N, C-alpha and C positions, 0 to 999 in steps of 0.2 A: 162589493156587490153589484151596485151599479154597472159597473164596467162588466161586469159577466153574464149581461140581462139576456143576451143571446144566447149562452150555452147555456142558462134555466130553460130557454124557450125552446130553444132545440130537446134539450133533457123532456122537457116537461111533453112533446109530440110525442114521445117512446113509450108515455106510460098506459093510454089504453090496449094498446097492443100487448106490453107485458101482460095487464092484466087478463085479457083474453086468455094470452098463452098459457098463463102460469097457472090459473084456473080452468083450464078447459073449457071455458064457453065458448057458444059460436051463436054469432047473428046471420043476417043475410049474405052471401057470399060477396057481391056489390059489392057491402059494406064493410065484407073483411078484408078484401081486397083495398078499402081506401086504407082503412085502419092499421091494416100493417104494413102498405105503400107509405103512408108517413109516415110512420115509424122508419123505417127503412132509409126516409128523407133526413130527417131528424139525426139519426146517428150516425150518413153519411156529413153530414154538412160538420157534427163535432170531428168527425176523422179528417175531414179536409182542414179546419181550420186549426188541427195540431199539427197536421204536416206541414202548413205552412208556414207555423212557429219554430219547424225544425229547421226551416233556410237562417235561422240566426247561428246554428252549430255545423253544417253541412255547407257543400257547395253548392251553386244553385241548379246546375244541371243533376246532380245527386236529389238534391231535396225534392227537385219537379218531377224526379223519377220515381222516387217515394209516396210523393203527394199521388201521381199518378196511379202507385200501385196499391195505399190504402184509398182514394175514392172509387177506387170499381171493384175493391171489396164484397160490395154487396152485389154485383152482376158476378162474382166468382161464385157467391153463397146460391143464388139462386140458379145458375148453370150447374154447376158441379150438383145441386139435388135432383135435378131433371135427371141430369148421368148416374149417378147413384140409383135413382131407380129404373131406369134402361139397364143398367146391369143388374140388376133384380130379377129383372123380368125384358130378356131381348125383344120379345113379339108386342109388345106393348108401344102404345104412341110414344111415350115418352123418347123414346131413342128419335122419334122428331123432334120432340119438344128441345132437348138440349142442342140440337143444329139452329133449328128456329131462333133460340134466345142470343146464341154467341152470335149468328152472321149479322142478325139484327141490332144489338149491340154496335158491331163493329163498321157497319153501314150508317148508322143515324149519325155513329158519331163522328165522321168523315164526313157524311153528305150532308148534314146539317151544321155540327156544332163549327169546324172548319170554316165555311163560307159565315155562317154569324160571325165570326170574328173581325174577318177584312171587310164585310158591309159592316158594321161599328166602325170600327179604325175608318172605315171612308168615311161616314160618316160624321163623326166626331172630328175629324181634322181635314179631311178632303183630301185626303191621299190615297192613291189608286194602288197601294200595295202593303201588304206588311213586310218589312225587312227585317230577315233571321242574320244572325253574327257566325263567323265561322266554325265558331262551336256547336253551333245548331247542325254541324254536320255530321255526328257522332248520330242524331238520331233519324234522321232522312237514310244514312248508311246501314245503320241496325233495321230498319224499317223496309228499306229495299232488302238486302238478305230475306230476311223473314218473309217476304210477298212475296217471293222469285222463288220459293221452298214451297209455301202453303199452292201454288199451282200441282203439286206432286198429291197432293191432296184426291184432289177431286177425280184425276186419272188414275187412282185405288178404287177411289169409291170405298173412304173408312179413315178414322181417324186413328192412327194405331202405335202402340208403347213406340216405334223408331222415330213417331214424331213428338214422342213424349222428349227423348234423350236425344234429339238434333234441337228442338225447340228451346227446352232450358236448358241446357247446354249456352243455345244464343241471348236467353235473358240472362243469363248470371255471367257473360262474358261485355250486354252489355252496359249491367250494374257497374264491371270491374271498372268498362271504360270510363264510363261520367264519374268515378270513383277522383279519377285524377285531375279532373279540373278543378281550381283554385276555390279557395272560399271564400265568397263575397259579402261583404253588410250591407244586406237586405234588409232596408227600411220598408215595416211594414207597416198596415194600415187595416182597418176593420176591424172585426171580432177577434183576429190574429194578436193584434197588438197587450193584450188584456195579458196572455200567455207571453208572449216573445219580449215584455220588457220585466219580464218577472226576472230575478237572478238564477243562476244556470242552475244550480240544483234544485232549486222549484219549478222552475221551467221543463227540465226534462221530468221530473215525476210528474208532473201537472200533465204533460203532453202522454208519459208512458199512463194513465189512469185514465185517461179520457178517450185512448186507443184501447184500452181492455175495453170499458163498458160501452162503447159503440159497437166495438168487434162481436159482446156476448152479447147483445141487442138484434145485429143483423142475421147470427148464426141461428139464433132463436126461433127469430121472425121468417127465416125466408123459407123454411118448408110452408107454413100453413099461408104465407104469401103467395107463392106457387101453385100451392093447391087452390085458392081462391079465387085466382088467374084464369084456371081450366074452369071451376062450376061458374063463375061468370060470363065464360063466352058460352057454358052449355045453357042459362037463365035466358041469356040475351040472342039467343041463335045467330052467334059472330065465331063465325072459325076460331077455333084455338088456338092453332099454330098460328094466325096471325096476330092473335090478342098478343102471346107468350111472345111472340116477334117484337113487337114495337111497343106494346107498355109497360111490360116488364121493365126494358131500359131506359125507359121516361123516367121512371122513377129510380132508377139506380145513377145514370147519366147527369140527372140535373143537379146534383151540387156541385161536381166538376165544371160545368157548363156554366152554372153560376159565378164562378171564381173565376173562372176564365173572362166573362164577362165584365166582371170586377177591374180583372187586370188593364184589359183594354180601353175602359172608362178611366183607369188611372193613367193613360197614356204606356203600357206598359204590354204592344200587342206579339212581343215577339217571347217575351214568360209563358202568353197565354197558347199560343202555338206551339211551344218547347213542351207544355203540359198535356197540350192534348195530343201531339205527338207521341209523347211516352207513354201515354193510355194507350193507344194504339198498339205499341208494340209490346204492351203488357200482354194487352188484350190478343193479340195475333200470337205471341211466343207462349208465353206462361201458362195463360188460362187455355190454349186450344191444346197444348200440351200435357194441361192435368186431367182433360178429357178422356182420354184412351187408360190412364193407370187409375182414374176414379171408377171409372166401368170395369175396368179389370178387377179390380178391389170388392164391387158389389158383387160381381159375376162370380170370384172365388176362382179365377180363372187367369191366364192370360188371354187377353181379346183384347178386338179392337173395335169402334164403334163403327157399326155400319151405315153407308150414308146411302138412303135410297137415290129414284130418278131425280125429285122435286130438291131433297137437300143438298144431292151434288152439284145442282146448279145454281142453290141459291150459295153455296160455298164457292163454286167459278166466280160468281159474279160481285162476293166478297174480296175474292183477290184480284179482280179483275178493277174494280176498286180502287182497292189499296195502292194497284201496279201504277195508275192515272194519278194519283193525289201525291207520289213519291216522285214521277215524274214533272207533277207540276213545283216542285220543289226543289228541283235542282241547281238553280239561279239561286239559290237561298234567299225566295222571295216568296210570297203567298199573292197572286194580284189579285184586283177585283175580278176583272174578267175568268179566271182561273175560278176564283170562287162560284163565282155567276155559275159556270161549267157544272160543277160540283152540285149543288144545289138545284140546277134545272134537271139534271137527268137523274138527280137522288129522287126528288117529288114524280118526276116520271113513271122511273119503276116502281115505288110508292103505290101511286095513285091506281095505275094498272095492275098491280097486286090485288088489290083489294076491288076490282071491278072483275076481274076474273078468278075471284077468289073459288069458285065453285066451278071453274071451268080448268083441270090440273094440264090437261096439255097445252093447251093457249098460256095457261099462267107461265109453264116451261119455256114456251117459245119465247115469249116474251125476255124473261131472264135471262133466257141466251143471248137473245138479241141487245140488251142493253150491254151484258158481257162484254161482248166481241166489240162495240163498239168503245169503252172504256180500253181493251187494250190498244184497238187501231191507233186513235187517241195518245193513249199512253206511247208506243211504236213512235208515233211521228216524235214525240218532245223526247225522247231517249235519242233520238237518230240526229236532234236538231244540236242536243246538247252534249253530245257523245263526247268532246273533250272535255268538260267538267267530270266524267267518271271516274278518272285517274286520279283527281283532289280529293274525292271524297273517300279512296280508298286510303290515301296517305295522311289526311287529316282526322276524317272520321274514326276512321278504326285503324290505323298503327299510329295514333296520336303524333304524329310528326307537325310542329309548330310553324305553319305559314300564314301568320296574316293578312300579307300583303295579296291573296289570293281574292282575300275578301273583297276589295277593292275591285280588281279583275270581273270578278260576277256581278257587282250593282254598276258599273259604269257601261260594261255592253250587256247589259239584260234587257230584252226587248220590252215595250209597252203592255203588249200581248202575251200572255202565256198559255197560248195555246200553238205553236208551233208555226208561228205567223211574224215575219219579222218586222221589225218596227216600219212605221211610215215617213218617206220622205222629208 
């Protein structure tokens, strides 16, 4: 029983929220948000450990993709709740909340979690870059395709069922591609060991039961957590849009970030970046694609989620940040300088959004300026590394084995990942 203490602790954290939800009780909005947020946190950790243990039976790429998909289930539940409410009342603020939660989660993941991995790895080892392998080209290639397509959404000012078809198809194509990677003998550490070392039948049953319990908790508490955030903003005098955009993703993304930090501390930075890139692909394909489907179901008709001027710029900024992130990985590495660039620009737009939260025109102007800066830097990097794009098509998408290209990527990789040649 001792080896399962972390599982018991994570499950115990969900009990107060289950008690409130099942009895229909209510407390102060801020306390409710805390109780339900902790339940989502505990359930997400259970999901994460179960998915990590699944690496015993799957290829590392597939396991990391499933880990990414499972650990962002809280994000799906919260965002799709806002989308459902928006579909029931298209004139309500829920329309903007759906876009806020999705864009905030995406930008938080890339702007904070990616740099955190590179900076921790540098602190731990003194190395100034996280080196990826040629197998990671699949993640980079598919993220690049999803990102380029995402720019069509702000041009149309809506997320439509056409996006569901394309992005959903792209997600399943990505799953099929990484399922072709070989199964590796994964040496588990931490709480995942307790389940990972069980006999195969017991391990699979345990993983399944954990996933079912955690999913039950998340789906049960997603609605009251989402509503508690809105009421907390009202009671504290904080813009609900910003609270939903940043606080909800903090709770839903925390377990995954913690797991990736543990990967780095175990000197597995490639697995950490791989998991985070997979999460970004999940959010940028399946989550975005599900929004118009859920919106249409709630509305009772085929419909597209409209994006207002603010939401349009938020989406454009998120797409631009994603493009810059892909460009930074073109040489199969995330350098320390690239990580700092992501972090500083994220902090900048995050801070200015709060400073000008009551000044909509200025906020939109700030978002637009940061978006075009991301695009300009990404364009410079793509131009600088254009000879590698063909490699990503061959290896990442078409699955042609060419491991010798990994050495080529590494040998001439510049010290600065900002389109600046290495010093002589």
